[in-house]
C-alpha positions as CSV (number, residue, x, y, z in Angstrom):
1,X,60.9,85.1,94.4
2,X,58.6,87.9,93.3
3,X,58.3,88.4,89.5
4,X,57.6,91.7,87.9
5,X,58.1,93.9,84.9
6,X,60.2,97.0,84.9
7,X,61.0,99.7,82.3
8,X,64.7,100.6,81.9
9,X,66.2,103.2,79.7
10,X,70.0,103.0,79.4
11,X,72.7,104.8,77.5
12,X,76.0,103.1,76.6
13,X,79.2,104.8,75.7
14,X,82.1,102.5,75.1
15,X,85.5,102.8,73.4
16,X,86.1,100.8,70.3
17,X,89.2,98.6,70.1
18,X,90.6,101.0,67.5
19,X,90.3,104.0,69.8
20,X,91.7,102.0,72.7
21,X,94.7,101.0,70.6
22,X,95.2,104.6,69.4
23,X,95.3,105.8,73.0
24,X,97.7,103.0,74.1
25,X,100.1,103.7,71.2
26,X,100.1,107.4,72.0
27,X,101.5,106.9,75.5
28,X,104.2,104.5,74.5
29,X,107.9,105.5,74.4
30,X,110.0,105.0,71.4
31,X,111.4,101.7,72.7
32,X,108.0,100.4,73.8
33,X,106.6,101.3,70.4
34,X,109.3,99.4,68.7
35,X,108.5,96.4,70.8
36,X,104.8,96.8,70.1
37,X,105.5,96.9,66.3
38,X,107.7,93.8,66.5
39,X,105.0,91.9,68.4
40,X,102.4,93.0,65.8
41,X,104.6,91.9,62.9
42,X,104.9,88.5,64.6
43,X,101.2,88.1,65.2
44,X,99.6,89.6,62.1
45,X,100.6,88.0,58.7
46,X,99.1,90.9,56.8
47,X,101.6,93.4,58.2
48,X,105.1,93.7,56.9
49,X,108.1,96.1,57.0
50,X,108.3,98.4,54.1
51,X,112.0,98.4,53.1
52,X,111.5,100.5,50.0
53,X,111.0,104.2,49.8
54,X,107.5,104.6,48.5
55,X,105.4,107.7,47.7
56,X,103.3,108.7,50.7
57,X,100.0,110.5,50.9
58,X,99.9,114.2,51.3
59,X,99.0,114.2,54.9
60,X,100.9,116.5,57.3
61,X,100.5,119.8,59.1
62,X,97.9,121.0,56.6
63,X,95.5,118.3,57.7
64,X,96.9,117.9,61.2
65,X,96.1,121.4,62.2
66,X,92.5,121.2,61.1
67,X,89.9,121.5,63.9
68,X,89.1,118.2,65.7
69,X,85.7,116.7,64.9
70,X,83.1,117.2,67.5
71,X,82.5,113.5,67.9
72,X,86.2,112.8,68.4
73,X,86.4,115.4,71.2
74,X,83.3,113.9,72.8
75,X,84.7,110.4,72.7
76,X,87.9,111.6,74.1
77,X,86.2,113.3,77.0
78,X,84.2,110.1,77.6
79,X,87.4,108.1,77.9
80,X,89.0,110.5,80.4
81,X,85.9,110.7,82.5
82,X,85.5,106.9,82.6
83,X,88.6,104.9,83.4
84,X,86.6,101.7,83.0
85,X,86.1,102.5,79.4
86,X,82.3,102.5,79.7
87,X,79.6,104.5,81.4
88,X,75.9,103.9,81.8
89,X,72.8,105.8,82.9
90,X,69.8,103.9,84.0
91,X,66.2,104.5,85.1
92,X,65.2,101.2,86.7
93,X,63.2,99.6,89.4
94,X,64.4,100.7,92.8
95,X,64.8,97.1,94.0
96,X,66.8,96.0,90.9
97,X,70.5,95.7,91.5
98,X,72.8,97.8,89.3
99,X,74.5,95.9,86.5
100,X,77.8,96.6,84.7
101,X,77.5,97.3,80.9
102,X,81.1,96.5,80.2
103,X,81.7,92.9,79.1
104,X,85.4,92.1,79.8
105,X,85.2,88.8,78.0
106,X,83.9,90.2,74.8
107,X,86.2,89.7,71.8
108,X,87.4,93.0,70.3
109,X,86.0,93.7,66.9
110,X,88.2,95.4,64.3
111,X,85.3,95.9,62.0
112,X,86.1,99.5,61.0
113,X,85.0,101.3,58.0
114,X,84.1,98.5,55.6
115,X,83.4,95.8,58.3
116,X,84.9,92.6,57.0
117,X,85.0,93.6,53.4
118,X,88.5,94.0,51.9
119,X,89.4,97.4,50.7
120,X,89.5,97.6,47.0
121,X,93.0,99.3,47.1
122,X,95.3,98.2,50.0
123,X,97.9,100.7,48.9
124,X,96.1,103.4,50.9
125,X,97.3,101.5,54.0
126,X,100.6,100.4,52.4
127,X,102.5,103.6,52.5
128,X,105.3,104.5,54.8
129,X,103.7,104.6,58.2
130,X,105.7,107.7,59.1
131,X,102.9,110.2,59.7
132,X,102.7,110.7,56.0
133,X,105.1,113.4,55.1
134,X,105.1,115.4,58.2
135,X,107.8,118.0,57.3
136,X,110.2,115.2,56.8
137,X,111.8,116.6,53.7
138,X,114.7,118.8,54.9
139,X,117.8,120.0,53.2
140,X,119.7,120.0,56.5
141,X,120.4,116.2,56.3
142,X,120.2,115.7,60.0
143,X,121.1,112.2,61.0
144,X,119.8,111.4,64.5
145,X,121.6,108.1,64.6
146,X,124.8,110.0,65.2
147,X,123.5,110.5,68.7
148,X,123.5,106.7,69.3
149,X,127.0,105.9,68.0
150,X,128.5,102.8,69.4
151,X,130.2,103.3,72.8
152,X,132.6,100.9,74.5
153,X,131.4,99.4,77.7
154,X,133.4,99.0,80.9
155,X,133.7,95.3,80.4
156,X,134.9,95.5,76.8
157,X,137.4,98.3,77.8
158,X,138.9,96.1,80.5
159,X,138.9,93.0,78.4
160,X,140.8,94.9,75.7
161,X,143.4,95.9,78.2
162,X,143.8,92.4,79.5
163,X,144.8,91.2,76.1
164,X,148.2,92.9,76.5
165,X,148.9,90.9,79.7
166,X,150.9,87.7,79.4
167,X,148.8,85.2,81.3
168,X,148.1,81.6,81.3
169,X,144.7,80.4,80.1
170,X,143.6,79.7,83.7
171,X,144.6,83.2,84.9
172,X,143.1,84.9,81.9
173,X,139.8,83.1,82.5
174,X,139.9,84.1,86.2
175,X,140.5,87.7,85.2
176,X,137.7,87.6,82.6
177,X,135.4,86.2,85.3
178,X,136.1,89.0,87.7
179,X,135.6,91.6,85.0
180,X,132.2,90.2,84.2
181,X,131.4,90.2,87.9
182,X,131.8,94.0,88.2
183,X,128.8,96.2,88.7
184,X,128.0,99.3,86.6
185,X,130.2,101.5,88.9
186,X,133.2,99.2,88.6
187,X,133.0,97.6,92.0
188,X,133.3,93.9,92.8
189,X,130.3,93.5,95.1
190,X,130.8,89.7,95.9
191,X,133.7,88.5,97.9
192,X,136.3,86.2,96.3
193,X,135.1,83.3,98.5
194,X,131.5,83.7,97.3
195,X,132.7,83.8,93.7
196,X,134.8,80.7,94.1
197,X,132.0,78.8,95.8
198,X,129.6,79.8,93.0
199,X,131.9,77.8,90.6
200,X,133.3,75.0,92.8
201,X,130.2,74.3,94.8
202,X,130.9,72.0,97.8
203,X,134.4,71.0,96.6
204,X,136.5,72.8,99.3
205,X,139.8,72.0,97.7
206,X,138.8,73.4,94.4
207,X,137.2,76.4,96.1
208,X,140.5,77.3,97.8
209,X,142.4,76.9,94.6
210,X,139.9,79.2,92.8
211,X,140.1,81.8,95.6
212,X,143.8,82.0,95.2
213,X,143.5,82.4,91.4
214,X,141.0,85.2,92.0
215,X,143.3,86.9,94.4
216,X,146.0,87.1,91.8
217,X,143.5,88.1,89.1
218,X,142.1,90.9,91.4
219,X,145.5,92.5,91.7
220,X,145.8,92.5,87.9
221,X,142.3,93.9,87.6
222,X,143.0,96.7,90.0
223,X,146.1,97.7,88.0
224,X,144.0,98.4,84.9
225,X,142.4,101.7,83.8
226,X,140.2,103.3,85.1
227,X,142.1,103.5,88.4
228,X,140.0,102.2,91.3
229,X,138.2,99.6,89.3
230,X,137.8,96.2,91.0
231,X,137.5,97.7,94.5
232,X,135.2,96.0,97.1
233,X,134.1,99.2,98.7
234,X,134.4,103.0,98.5
235,X,137.3,103.2,100.9
236,X,139.4,100.7,98.9
237,X,138.5,102.6,95.7
238,X,139.8,105.9,97.0
239,X,142.9,104.2,98.4
240,X,143.7,102.7,95.1
241,X,143.5,106.1,93.4
242,X,145.7,107.7,96.0
243,X,148.4,105.1,95.7
244,X,148.4,105.5,91.9
245,X,149.1,109.2,92.0
246,X,152.9,108.6,92.0
247,X,155.6,110.1,94.2
248,X,155.7,113.9,94.0
249,X,157.3,116.1,96.6
250,X,157.8,115.1,100.3
251,X,154.9,117.4,101.3
252,X,152.6,115.8,98.7
253,X,153.5,112.3,99.8
254,X,152.9,113.2,103.5
255,X,149.5,114.6,102.6
256,X,148.7,111.5,100.6
257,X,149.5,109.3,103.6
258,X,147.1,111.3,105.7
259,X,144.4,111.0,103.1
260,X,145.0,107.2,103.0
261,X,144.5,107.1,106.8
262,X,141.4,109.1,106.5
263,X,140.0,106.7,103.9
264,X,140.6,103.8,106.3
265,X,137.9,105.2,108.7
266,X,134.1,105.0,108.1
267,X,133.0,106.9,105.0
268,X,130.1,108.5,106.9
269,X,132.7,110.8,108.5
270,X,134.0,111.8,105.1
271,X,130.5,112.3,103.7
272,X,129.6,114.6,106.6
273,X,133.0,116.4,106.5
274,X,133.3,115.8,110.2
275,X,136.7,117.4,110.5
276,X,136.6,117.5,114.3
277,X,136.1,113.7,114.6
278,X,138.7,112.9,111.9
279,X,141.2,115.1,113.7
280,X,140.8,112.9,116.8
281,X,141.0,109.6,114.9
282,X,143.9,110.5,112.6
283,X,145.8,112.6,115.2
284,X,146.6,115.3,112.7
285,X,146.1,119.1,112.9
286,X,142.8,120.6,111.6
287,X,144.5,122.2,108.6
288,X,146.1,119.0,107.5
289,X,142.8,117.1,107.7
290,X,141.1,119.8,105.6
291,X,143.8,119.6,102.9
292,X,143.5,115.8,102.9
293,X,139.7,116.1,102.4
294,X,140.3,118.5,99.5
295,X,142.6,115.9,97.9
296,X,140.1,113.1,98.4
297,X,137.3,115.2,96.9
298,X,139.2,115.3,93.6
299,X,139.0,111.5,93.3
300,X,136.4,109.5,91.3
301,X,134.1,107.5,93.7
302,X,132.6,105.5,90.7
303,X,135.3,104.4,88.3
304,X,132.8,103.0,85.8
305,X,130.6,106.2,85.8
306,X,131.7,107.5,82.4
307,X,130.8,104.2,80.7
308,X,127.4,103.9,82.4
309,X,126.4,107.5,81.8
310,X,127.2,107.2,78.1
311,X,125.0,104.2,77.7
312,X,122.1,105.5,79.7
313,X,122.0,109.0,78.2
314,X,121.7,107.9,74.6
315,X,118.3,109.1,73.6
316,X,116.8,109.0,70.1
317,X,114.6,112.1,69.8
318,X,111.1,111.8,68.4
319,X,111.2,115.4,67.1
320,X,114.0,117.5,65.7
321,X,113.9,121.3,65.9
322,X,116.3,123.3,63.7
323,X,116.7,127.1,63.3
324,X,116.0,128.5,59.9
325,X,118.7,130.9,58.8
326,X,117.4,134.3,57.7
327,X,117.0,137.9,58.7
328,X,114.3,139.1,61.0
329,X,112.6,137.3,63.8
330,X,114.1,133.8,64.5
331,X,112.1,130.9,62.9
332,X,112.4,127.2,63.7
333,X,111.5,124.1,61.7
334,X,109.9,121.2,63.6
335,X,110.1,117.8,61.9
336,X,109.7,114.2,63.0
337,X,112.7,111.9,63.3
338,X,112.5,109.3,60.6
339,X,114.9,107.0,62.5
340,X,112.3,106.2,65.2
341,X,109.3,105.9,62.9
342,X,108.4,102.3,61.8
343,X,107.8,101.8,58.1
344,X,104.9,99.4,57.7
345,X,102.5,98.4,55.0
346,X,99.9,95.8,54.3
347,X,101.2,92.7,52.6
348,X,100.0,93.1,49.0
349,X,100.2,89.4,48.0
350,X,98.2,88.2,51.0
351,X,95.6,91.0,50.8
352,X,95.1,90.4,47.0
353,X,94.7,86.6,47.6
354,X,92.1,87.3,50.3
355,X,90.2,89.7,48.0
356,X,90.1,87.1,45.2
357,X,89.0,84.3,47.4
358,X,85.8,85.4,48.9
359,X,85.1,82.1,50.6
360,X,81.9,80.2,51.1
361,X,80.5,77.3,53.0
362,X,82.9,75.9,55.5
363,X,85.5,78.5,54.5
364,X,83.3,81.5,55.4
365,X,84.4,81.5,59.0
366,X,88.1,81.3,58.1
367,X,87.7,84.1,55.5
368,X,85.9,86.3,58.0
369,X,88.7,85.8,60.6
370,X,91.4,86.6,58.0
371,X,89.5,89.7,56.9
372,X,89.4,90.9,60.5
373,X,93.2,90.4,60.8
374,X,93.6,92.5,57.6
375,X,91.4,95.2,59.0
376,X,93.4,95.1,62.3
377,X,96.7,95.6,60.3
378,X,95.2,98.6,58.6
379,X,94.0,100.2,61.8
380,X,97.4,99.6,63.4
381,X,99.1,101.5,60.6
382,X,96.6,104.3,60.8
383,X,97.0,104.6,64.5
384,X,100.7,104.8,64.3
385,X,100.4,107.6,61.7
386,X,97.9,109.4,64.0
387,X,100.4,109.0,66.9
388,X,103.2,110.8,65.1
389,X,100.8,113.4,63.7
390,X,99.7,114.2,67.2
391,X,103.3,114.4,68.5
392,X,104.1,116.8,65.7
393,X,101.1,119.0,66.3
394,X,101.9,119.2,70.0
395,X,105.6,119.9,69.3
396,X,104.8,122.7,66.9
397,X,102.5,124.3,69.6
398,X,105.3,124.0,72.2
399,X,108.0,125.5,70.0
400,X,105.6,128.4,69.1
401,X,105.0,129.2,72.7
402,X,108.5,128.7,74.0
403,X,110.3,130.4,71.1
404,X,112.3,132.6,73.5
405,X,113.8,129.5,75.1
406,X,115.2,128.3,71.8
407,X,116.9,131.7,71.4
408,X,118.0,132.7,74.9
409,X,118.0,129.5,76.9
410,X,116.4,128.5,80.3
411,X,116.2,132.0,81.7
412,X,113.7,132.9,78.9
413,X,111.4,129.9,79.6
414,X,107.8,131.1,80.1
415,X,105.2,129.4,82.2
416,X,103.2,126.8,80.3
417,X,100.6,124.3,81.5
418,X,99.0,121.3,79.6
419,X,95.6,123.0,79.4
420,X,97.0,125.8,77.2
421,X,98.2,123.4,74.5
422,X,95.1,121.2,74.9
423,X,92.8,124.2,74.3
424,X,94.8,125.4,71.4
425,X,94.7,122.0,69.6
426,X,91.2,121.0,70.7
427,X,92.5,118.0,72.7
428,X,92.1,116.8,76.2
429,X,94.7,117.5,78.9
430,X,95.3,113.8,79.4
431,X,96.1,113.4,75.7
432,X,98.7,116.1,75.9
433,X,100.1,114.4,79.0
434,X,100.5,111.1,77.2
435,X,102.1,112.8,74.2
436,X,104.7,114.7,76.3
437,X,105.7,111.7,78.5
438,X,108.8,109.7,77.3
439,X,108.9,111.7,74.0
440,X,112.0,113.7,73.3
441,X,112.9,116.8,71.3
442,X,116.3,117.5,69.9
443,X,116.9,121.3,69.9
444,X,119.8,123.7,69.4
445,X,119.9,123.9,73.2
446,X,120.1,120.1,73.7
447,X,117.7,117.2,73.9
448,X,114.8,117.5,76.3
449,X,111.6,115.6,77.1
450,X,108.5,117.3,75.9
451,X,107.3,117.6,79.4
452,X,110.4,119.7,80.2
453,X,108.8,122.7,78.4
454,X,105.9,122.8,80.9
455,X,106.2,124.4,84.2
456,X,104.1,126.3,86.8
457,X,104.5,130.1,87.2
458,X,105.7,132.1,90.2
459,X,104.3,135.6,90.8
460,X,106.4,138.7,90.1
461,X,106.2,142.2,91.3
462,X,104.9,143.4,87.9
463,X,101.9,141.1,88.2
464,X,103.2,138.6,85.7
465,X,104.5,135.1,86.1
466,X,108.0,133.6,85.9
467,X,108.5,130.0,84.9
468,X,109.7,127.6,87.5
469,X,112.3,126.4,85.0
470,X,113.7,129.9,84.7
471,X,113.8,130.2,88.5
472,X,115.8,126.9,88.7
473,X,118.2,128.3,86.1
474,X,118.6,131.4,88.3
475,X,119.4,129.3,91.3
476,X,122.0,127.4,89.4
477,X,123.6,130.7,88.4
478,X,123.6,131.9,92.0
479,X,125.3,128.7,93.2
480,X,127.9,128.8,90.3
481,X,128.9,132.3,91.2
482,X,128.9,132.0,95.0
483,X,131.9,132.3,97.2
484,X,132.8,128.8,98.3
485,X,134.1,130.0,101.6
486,X,130.6,131.6,102.3
487,X,128.1,129.6,100.2
488,X,124.6,131.1,99.8
489,X,121.8,129.7,102.1
490,X,118.3,129.1,100.8
491,X,117.1,132.2,102.6
492,X,119.7,134.3,100.9
493,X,118.8,132.9,97.5
494,X,115.1,133.6,98.2
495,X,116.0,137.2,99.0
496,X,118.1,137.5,95.8
497,X,115.1,136.2,93.8
498,X,112.9,138.8,95.4
499,X,115.4,141.4,94.3
500,X,114.9,140.1,90.7
501,X,111.2,140.7,91.2
502,X,110.3,137.0,91.7
503,X,108.3,136.0,94.8
504,X,109.8,132.7,95.9
505,X,109.7,131.4,99.4
506,X,112.7,129.7,101.1
507,X,111.0,126.3,101.1
508,X,110.4,126.6,97.4
509,X,114.1,127.4,96.9
510,X,115.0,124.4,98.9
511,X,112.7,122.2,96.8
512,X,114.2,123.5,93.6
513,X,117.8,123.2,94.9
514,X,117.2,119.5,95.8
515,X,115.6,118.9,92.4
516,X,118.8,120.3,90.8
517,X,120.8,117.9,93.1
518,X,122.7,120.9,94.6
519,X,124.1,120.1,98.0
520,X,123.0,122.2,101.1
521,X,125.1,125.0,102.3
522,X,127.3,123.1,104.8
523,X,128.4,120.6,102.1
524,X,129.1,123.3,99.5
525,X,131.4,125.2,101.9
526,X,135.1,124.9,100.9
527,X,137.3,123.0,103.3
528,X,140.0,125.7,103.3
């Protein structure tokens, strides 16, 4: 092996653990942030929940809107340019293999300002970690927890109805077991035999007895509200609802019988509205089949839908926008939601004890480790405060640019891209992307994800741009006002948009229509 000397000049740029944590917290959703806070509370003894309302530092929009420091912008650009968190430039011997400057095994150091020394006053970190008075004081008394009021689940709703039935303990247990076996849509996916074998195992006699019990319990379950619950497939669900409609006139009963026969055939024919094939299978005239399909279309294919949707759509907003009453141009107040903001502080007793006991000799290593955990707790509180400050700054910029939306609705939405907000606030595009993902804003028009307010622009005849959100709103209006006997095609809607001065191709209309979950023309056409 040949030995030699070489001259190497290298430049290292690496993210500190503090900055890495700040970036990670920024992209977390409200639920993920809550889990992160809970984990940190378990791991770090110097961190505790602040249950008391304490005075906070004056730190809000006044300071949040100050220009970003040059070194912060540079470090941010370095991060976005180097996914591996480190870059290196070298001038070295041509035969020398390139080495990585990032040591993955290195322990993160939380030596921030002050290294391992304890801050003389831990109260500077002990305030409410709620972005420090970011327009939180409001006379409106908005309580966002009202959006998350307790809702009854499908299982609880059915269990409550079952209490009114006079059943033996065994039958009640069987009914309860079937209720707990339903999926979110209210269907019983497993067969009764499979459910019985899951309890009885290899005991055939007990399995048969359980299957009989489940058969009786299933009839009781299918008699409960909502109608159609406990069905094994879509056809059975629709048939249960048709049978529960009562008697009615002779004509209505005849139509219901035809609808029952239609539901006995493959559901693919019903989904495609294949009237010609159904006429052959059911042996009824074309007009009767169309009337039966109209009757079936009024049924609920997912009996448990209303319970599932309520649970999934409960969103706690991170930001609340309210309109300020007054004459003149409309004004809006943007404030953070206190219900989603963790209240943290440094544990005063532990911090004071560590300050008084400097440690020496054998205790020096333990003292240094504890001092590092204390510094980690301080940085965690500071990064959470910075997270909410950034969310508030971005939200204010969005509201200022989309003010017409908050007054007139979707049709007034203007084109907006991430770079516009990034340039205005002196941040990087990726930072704006992290802030607007999984963060929600409660507005007079409803609750929206921050990313909803961004959209590309489509050219207009006047040379300006129309927001894609506004175009989608126009498409919804076209479909809502169309003649169901002659629904609009994508080409027709494209021509209608051109009449409005918006240049939108047919394929773009089709893409927007599918994004809005609007069925194609043939499925929107009325059956009669």
